[in-house]
N, C-alpha and C positions, 0 to 999 in steps of 0.2 A: 792749410800750409802748415808744416811742422814748426813748432816754436823755435827749435834750434836754427832752422833756416831763416826765420824772421829776425832773430837776434844777429845772425851773421849779416843780413842785409843792413840792419840798423847800423852796425859797426862800420860797414863799408861806406854807407852813406855819410857819416860824420868824418871819414877820412878823405872825402873827395876834395879836389883842389880846382883851381881856376881853370886850367886848360883840360877840362874834361870833355872829351869829344869822340871817343871810339864807340861804335855800336857792337855788341857782342851777345850771342845767344849763350845762355847757361841753363842747362836743365837741372831739375832737382836730383835726378839720378842719371848717370851715364849708362849704366848696364841695367837692362830690364828684361822681363819675360812677357811672352804673349798675354795680354790681358791687364798688364800693369798700366797705370796712368803715366803717360809722358807729359810731364809739367815743364814747359819751356818758357823761360823768361828772356825778354829782350831789354838789355841794360845799356844806358849811356853812361860811359865811364872813362876814366884815365886809368889804363891797366885794369886792376881789379877794384880800384876805388870807384864805387858807384855814385853817380850824381842823381839819376832818377831811372825809373822803369817805364818803358813805353807799352801801351796797349796796341792792338791791331788798329792801324789808321789806313783804311782802304784808299783814301784819296792821295795818300803819300806812298803807296805801295804798288810797284809795277808787277812784281812776281813774288809768290810765296808758295813753295812746293815741298812735298816730302817725297824723296826718292828711295826706293827699296828695290830689292831683286825682282819684286813682282811689277815694278813699273812706277809711274809718276802720279802723285795725287795733287790736284790743285787746291791748296788750302785757302787761297784768297777768296774763292767763290763759295767754299764750304763753311768757312768761318764767319762769325758775326762781327759787325763793326764794333770796335771797342773791346774786343775780347781780352781779358786780363787775368791771368798771364796770357801771353800771345797765343799759346797752344796748350790745351789741357784735356787730353782725351786718351782712353785706353788704346793700346797699340794692338794691331791685328796682323802683324807681320813678323817673320823670323829673319835673322841677319841684321845687317846694318841699316840704319835710317839716316839719310842725309837730308837735313832741312836747310833750305836756303831761301833768302829773301832779298829782294832789290828794292831800295826806296828811291823815289823820284827826287828830282833836284830841289834843293833849298838854297836860300841865298843869305849872305852875310857881308857886312861891310866892316872892315878893320882899319884903325889908324896905322900908319906906316910902322911905328915902333912895335905895335902888337903883332903885325903881320911878319916883320922880320923875326921876332921871337918864335912865332909859329913855324916859319920855314926852318929855322934851326932845330927845333924840337922835333919836327917830323922828317928830318933828313932830306930836305928838299933844296940844297945849295945850288942846284942847277937852275933855279928860278932867279931871274934878275929883274925885279920890278923897277919901274920908273918912278922913283921917289921924288925927283926933282919937279916933275910935272903933275904929280898926283899926290894930294895930301892924305889920301886913304886908298884902300884897295878893296874892290868888290869881287866877290867870289860866289860861285855857285858850286854845290858839292852834292855828290851822290854816294850812296852806301850799298855795299855788296856783302852780305852776311851769310856764313855757313856754320853748321854745326853737325857733328857726327855722334849718334848714339848707337849703342849695341844691344840688340835684342838676342834671343837664343841664336848662338852662332850657326852658320851654314857653311858648307865647304866652298872654297874658291870664291869667296865674297870679295868683289873689288868695288863695292859702292863707294868706298872712301875716295877713290881717285876719279870719280865721275866728273867730266867737264860739263858744266851747266850752261856755259855760254855768256857768263857775265863779262861785261867789258873790261873790268879789272878783276882778275880771278886768282884765287889761291888754290892750288891743286896738290893734295897730298900724294906722295909717291910710295909710301909704305904704310901699312895698317897700324894705327896707333894702339889698337886693342890687342896687338900681338907683341908690342915692344916691352922690353924689360929695362930696368934702371942700368944705366951705362951704355945703352945703345943710342943711336942717332936716328932722328926723324928727318926726312927729306921732303921738301916742297918745291913746286915750280910756280913761278909768278908769270902770269900772262896779262898783257895789255893789248887791246884791239885784236884779240884772238891769236897772239903770237907771243913766244917766250920773251921775257924781258931781262936783259943783262944789266949789271951794275946797279941793281935796286937794293937799298938798305931795308932789310926786313927784321921785324922784332917778334920774339916769342916771349910770352909771359906765362908764369906758373904760380899756383897758390896751393897750399896744402892746409886745409881746415882754416883755423884762425891765425896761422902764422903769416908773417910778412911775405908779400910776394916777391918773386925774383924775375929777372929778365935777361935775355941774351940778344945780341945782334948778329946778323949774317948778311953778306952781300952776294947777290946772285951772280953766277958764272955766265959764260957766253950762251948757255942753254937755258938760262933763267932759273937754275936750281940753286937752292940754299939748304943748309942743314943746321941742325941744333942737337945738342946733348940732352938726352933725357936723364935728368939727375934726381928727380923726386917724383913720387906718385902725386896725384891730385888733379886740379883743374888747369888746363892749358888752352892758350889760344895764340895763333899766328896773326899778326896784323901788319898792313903796310898802307902807305899813302902815296899817290901820284898825282902831280899837278901839271897842267898844260895851260897855255893861253886859251881863254874861252873862244870858241869858234864864232860866237856872236858877241862882238865887243860892245854892242849897244846894251846887252843884257848884263854882262859882267866882264871884268878884266881877266879873271882866272876861273878855271874849272878844275876842281879837285875830285879824286876817286879814292874811296876808302874801302878796303877789304879786310875781313876777319874770318878766321876759321877756328872753331873751338872743338875740344875733345877731352876725354878723360884718359888718365894713365894710371894703371895699377888697381883699378876697381874690380 
């Protein structure tokens, strides 16, 4: 791995904070050519403040695929347990590559005060816990992660807007690799395979070693949100949605976390 990239990871690690919980794919290069190595990292982070990097954990992974104009490739069966970075192979496709991963449920228990902070931070004011009868809140959570890389371009490539069937899914509505500074990127948020209205969505941006920035948007009646592209660099959209856990014996709450990363201006 390039020394510059290692130094950047070290810097981000020491910038991490307590509420570090998003999962995001970041490749070493967003734009590649056939034969180049696609080096993909799975980070646990708060924005671009990295807490740790995850290897491939097959027991915790329901799906891991690469989608191109040529079709789908199952990476979960072709990859080795513990692969680190999570994907590191030469690419053999032209056009866009959409990588997506779905992690199975994990569980956590938070004291009421911490849970209230968490709901505020992740824009989930629609959740009303019973703090009087519960001194703590149990939760199970699932992750849905996407990333789009660009190999040698091909005409009429719509891989970026592929619906992969995640329960909580971010779908891009325009091609980030054709966007210019000053334009807007549009995305649609789905839950249970339907567009989701009134959902607060965040986009985060980082250029090199500069401080990252973020924007918020709320989905309209069609589940669509949009953001201004104001810098080149690394970008990702993310959102969280919580519901009462269907199995109250397992946990009180069930949360769903989605992210979609891409590069601008490379």
